[in-house]
C-alpha positions, 0 to 999 in steps of 0.5 A, spaced: 469 525 529 470 528 522 474 524 518 477 527 511 481 523 506 486 527 502 492 526 498 499 528 502 501 535 503 508 537 505 505 539 512 503 532 513 509 529 511 513 528 518 506 527 522 504 521 517 511 518 518 510 519 526 503 516 526 506 510 521 512 509 526 508 509 532 503 504 529 508 499 526 512 499 533 505 498 537 503 492 532 510 489 530 516 492 533 521 498 532 525 495 527 519 493 523 517 500 524 524 503 521 523 498 515 517 501 513 519 508 514 525 507 510 520 504 505 516 510 505 522 515 504 525 511 499 518 511 495 517 518 495 524 519 492 523 514 486 519 515 479 514 510 482 512 515 487 505 518 485 503 524 490 496 523 489 496 516 491 499 517 498 493 518 502 492 520 509 486 521 513 485 527 518 481 528 524 477 534 526 484 536 530 487 536 523 491 530 526 493 524 521 489 518 523 490 513 517 495 512 512 495 508 505 501 509 499 499 506 492 505 507 488 507 504 481 510 497 481 512 492 475 513 485 474 520 484 470 520 491 467 513 490 465 506 493 466 509 499 471 503 503 467 498 499 470 500 496 476 500 499 483 503 496 490 499 498 496 504 499 502 504 501 507 497 502 510 497 504 517 491 506 522 493 510 529 493 504 534 487 506 538 483 508 532 483 501 529 477 497 527 473 503 525 474 502 518 479 507 517 483 503 513 477 501 509 475 508 507 482 510 505 483 503 501 477 504 497 478 511 496 485 509 493 482 504 488 477 510 486 482 515 485 487 510 481 482 507 477 480 514 475 488 515 473 488 509 469 491 504 473 488 497 472 490 493 478 493 493 485 498 488 489 499 487 496 502 483 501 499 482 507 494 478 512 489 475 507 484 476 512 485 484 512 484 484 505 479 479 502 474 484 504 477 489 500 476 485 493 483 482 493 484 475 491 491 470 491 495 473 486 498 466 484 491 465 481 492 470 476 499 468 474 503 473 479 507 469 484 512 472 489 520 471 487 524 466 492 527 472 495 520 475 497 520 470 502 512 470 503 509 466 509 504 463 505 502 464 497 496 467 499 499 473 502 501 476 496 494 478 493 491 482 487 485 486 486 483 488 479 480 495 478 478 494 471 474 487 470 479 483 466 485 487 467 490 482 469 488 477 463 495 479 459 499 480 466 503 475 469 510 475 472 514 474 479 514 480 484 520 482 487 522 487 491 530 488 488 528 495 487 527 497 494 533 498 498 529 498 505 526 491 503 533 487 502 
């Protein structure tokens, strides 16, 4: 199967939402899928949105099979020109465990670094992200605000796109800018 990674185009806006909705409904539940879809739509309408870093993978039938969104993120109003948030990531359920998310994320790292971003934050299962080079963010002085409600501190992770990029960065991750996450 041919796989192509590209930035979002108008013709994929709705098909990508459909795939993400199905994936999160299968993996979590319909309510969680609704939150994720609301988050995508909200980010698309914000100044944090970077169209070049809303990535999809399509197959040889031009069907969306993978999705990853990188958007600008700040810590207390600082570092928004340096930090990205990776959320959400989704792969069509029947195609999971075929390195689709790995390829999308790695492509995103390269593109983000070329654009001058220095680090990426992600919240999730450490087992899914450690192999991509993510480390627990608390080791860099980046912690989750109480309102975030992490299951464990190691679920908030960061990856430097440039060595030493986080030496001057610290603060609390808080999602108060996102209505979908309240």
